[in-house]
N, C-alpha and C positions, 0 to 999 in steps of 0.2 A: 435434577437432570429431569428433562419436559419430554412428554411423552412422545412418543416419535409417529411422524406421519406412516402408517404401514400401508401400501396398496397390495394387496393379496391376491396372485391369477393361480390359474390351476393347469398345471401341465404343459406352458410357455408362457412367453411374455405377449401379450396384445399386439395386433397390428398397429403400426403408426407410430410406436414409444420411441422417441430419437434420445440420444443420448449425445454428449460431447466427448472432446478427444481422452478424458480420463475417467475410467468408474471405477469403483471399490466395489469386490464380490468377495463371498464364503458359500460355503454350502456344509449343509449338515447331514447327517449320515444313520443308518442304523448300527453303525460302529465306524472301526477302523482299519477292516479288511476290506478292499475295495473288490475281491474275489467272490465274498460272502454276502457284503452288508449292501444294501442298496442306497442310491442317492435316494433324499426325500424331499430337500428344499435346497434352494438355489437363491440367493439374497442379493438383493443389487442395490447402488447408490451412485447417482452421478455427481455428489457432490453439495446436494441442493438442500441437505435435509429432510430428503424423501426416500424411503424404503422400498421396491419394488420385492415381491418375495414370490417365487414360481415353488408351489408344490405339487410332488409330482406321486398321482396314483401309482401303485404296486404295477410293472411290469411295462410302464411308458421308459422309452430308450429313443425318445426322438420328441425334439421341442426347436422346429423350423430356426422361429424369430430369435430363442435365446443362443444358439447355436452359431447364429449368423451374426451374431452379436459377439460373443466371447470369439469367434475366429478372424474379426475385422483388425486387420494388421492398423488401422490408422488412430485405434482406440489402446491406450494403456489399460490394463486390467492391475488393479492393487487387491494384492489379499496378505492378511498375516500367516505366515507357514503354506505358501501357496504350494509347494513340494505333497502334501496330502490333496488339497484342493485339485491340483490340476491331474494329477492322478486318478483322484475319484471320476473326476469330468471325463476325464481319457477311457477310464473303462466303463463307467455309465451310457455316456452319450455318442463315443466314439471321434471325441474332437479333441483337436490341437491349439490349446487356448494360449494365443498371441497377440502384442507383444505382455510380456507380465512384470509385475513387479512386487518382490515378496518384503515386506516391511520387518520381517523378524531376520531374515538375511541382512537387511538395511541395519537393522539395530546392532546386529552382532558386529558388525565391521565398524559402526559411526559410535555406538555407545560403549568403547572398551572400557570405560571407567565403571561397567556394571558386568553382573552374571546375571540380572534380572530383565530377559529380553521375551516374557509373556506376555499376551494382547492387556491383560488388564495392568501391568507395570507400565508399558508404554504410554496408555493413554491417560494414565496418571500424571507422568512427565510429560509427555509432548502435547497431550490434547487437553490438558487441566481435567480432566473426569474421571469419576468414580463408575465403573462398571462392575457388574455381577457377572459370574460366571456361573451361577448355580444349575441353570437350567443344561447346563451343556451334555449331561448325562441324564437327557431324558428320551421319550419315547419319539422319536421324530418322523415314525411312521405313521402314526396315529391320523384318522379319519380328518379328524379336526383338532389342532393345534389349541393351546392355553395361549390366555394373553401374555402369559409370564414366556412363554415358549416365542410367541412372536416379538416382543421386546427383546429378549435376549438375541433373536436374529438380526433386527435390526440395528440393535449397538455395535454388533460385531461388523457393521460398515461404515455406519454413519460418521465414524472421525478418523476413518483411514488416508483420507486428502491431507487433514492438517498434519496427521503422523507423518505423512510421507512429504512433505513440505519442510519439515522440522531435520528429518533424517537428510535429507537433501543437503537443506545447509549445512551440516556437518559433513556429511560427506565430500561436498565441494571444498570445503574449508578446508579438507585433513587431504585432498587429493587421493580421495577411496572410490571416486564416482566411477571408473572404469571400471575397476575391481568389483563392484558392486552390480554391473551392468553385465560383466562376464557370467556373473554367478547368475544372474537372472537367466542367461541365453543358456548356460547350462543346464537347465531345469528339465526340457524336456529328457535332454538324456539321463539324469537322475530319474526321472520316473519311468523312463521305459526300461531302465534296471530293475527301479522297485517293482513295475510288473512282471517281470521277466524273472524274479525269485530272486534277487540279490538286495531286499530292501534290506537287511540285518548283515551285510557283509561289505565292507568297505574292499573294494578291490584295489586301491590306491596304497592300502596298507601294506608295510612291507612283512608283517604277520599274516602266518595262514597258508 
């Protein structure tokens, strides 16, 4: 795997940066609790093998250029496990990311021949690349991110366009594309429930 082209920005995307109709997005935080753990990094790729990485200082809650991009209805945002990222961005920046495509949901609906739907497994099969998750649990709030962290952040978005294309081929072939889209559309309701305190409770379940 070649070294990715990473453009590091502080607290927001620069003025004048233009993306096409589909972007890949991921985020890094101090932990998995958005009420406690702050947003540290948002990384994006337009499918051109370039990663734009926005690093947030402590206390920053407003990033006008990034927020405008993520709320632009004309641009699809691809995530892997969008439930967490959409929830985190909603809490940290007070935005509703739209429209959303989640490769983890798509994988579970398309790749019913396997129980392995993590990013590493999906990359290996659908993008033909081996990625490392070693830096996943590291200090993303550090003032200076390590080279390993930067590369890790970049690889989390650089292959999502190819993965989405492969998953869409299967979803369309198996007649599950409309079902997938309905799941993507439901993500804002799901993340509203998460933030309101129902993150561990399945309100659709008969039990409880």
